[in-house]
N, C-alpha and C positions, 0 to 999 in steps of 0.2 A: 408641238402640241403635247401639253403634260398629262400624264397618266394619273388618273384619279386615285385615291386612297381605297376608296371602297366603291360598289356599284351606285349609280345614280338611280337604280329602281329600288325602291325601298318596299313596294308592295303590291298589291292589288285594290284597286278602288273599287272596281265594278266588272264583274263577268257578264256580257252581253250578248244577246242573239238578234239576229234580224227575224222580224216578222213580216207575213203578206197582210193578216187582219189583225191589228193591235187589240181591237174589243174580244175578239174571239180568243186571243192569246192572254190577255189580261184575265178573262175569265178562266182560261184553262188555270193558270199559275195562282191565282186567285181562289178559286171555287174548287178545284180539283185536287190540287197540291196542299192547299191550303196556306200558303206564303202571305204574309203581310203587306199589301200595297204601301210602299211609303211615300210615293210621289209619282202623280200621272200626269202625262203631258198632251193634253187635248187631244186627243186621237191618234198621235203618233207614236206613244208607247208608254212604259211605266217602270219602275225601280221598286224592287222590292226588296224590305229590310230583314234579314235571317235574325234568328236567336243570338247567333253568335257575333252579329253585329256587321257581317259581311252582307255584299249589297247585288243582286242580281238584277239585270236589266233586260227589257226588249224594245224594239225600236224597228220602226218602218221607214227605209228610206224614202226621201223625198222625191226622188226618180223613180222609185217603184222596185228597184233590183232587190233581189233576195237571193241568198244561197243557204243551204241547210249549214248552220253549225255543228258543234258538237265538242265536249270537253269537260264539262261542267259535272262534278260530282256533287249530288246533295247528301250532306250526312245523315245516317239514319241509326238507330239504336238496334232495330232487329230488321235486316233487309226482306226476310221472307213474308212477316208481318206487314211489312210496309209495302211489297209488292200485292199481297192479299188486298189491301185495302185500295189502293189505286186502280187495281184490274175490276175491282166492285165500281168505282166511279168511271170505267172505260178507258182508262190508260193502257196504250199498246204495248205490248214487251216483245223483245226477242225471244226466241226461243219458248213461247208462252208463258214468259215470266219466270225461267229456271234463272237461279241464282248460282252465280260462279263463285269458287272458292279458290281464294290464292294462298300462298303463305300468310299473307300479311293482312286479308281481307276477303269481305263478300260483296259481289255487284250483281246488281242487274239492270240491265239495257233497256231503257225507255223512249219513247217520242211523244213529244207534244204536238199540240193542235195544227203546229204550221210545219211538221216535218222534221225539227229538228230533235236530236239524240239527246239524252241525259242520263246519268248512271245513279242509282240509288246505291251508295256506300257505306258500308258498315265495318269500321276499323277492328281489327282483333285487339285483344287487350293484350 
């Protein structure tokens, strides 16, 4: 078996969470977080197109299986202001929305309508 000269993985096409109630989850990401729906899949899920061209999706498994996901970081210009906005819309955050500072960024850890975690992420310049 030959070794490839470069990795086969070229990038990320989409980051997806499993959901229990697609309509509720679509409303959360569309109405609460303000993401633009790029494609809906008839009660099964949706894809959201972000301003930078990235795609985020939600999907209900046909057999009803679900497990919480985590790991998506949504880029924001001001983490504190974003937390304040989304808290006013009912989003739950860990540590009451405290923004954590690292040497390279600011982060706040939130939860969607389905119990999946996400991070509001502000890079330091």
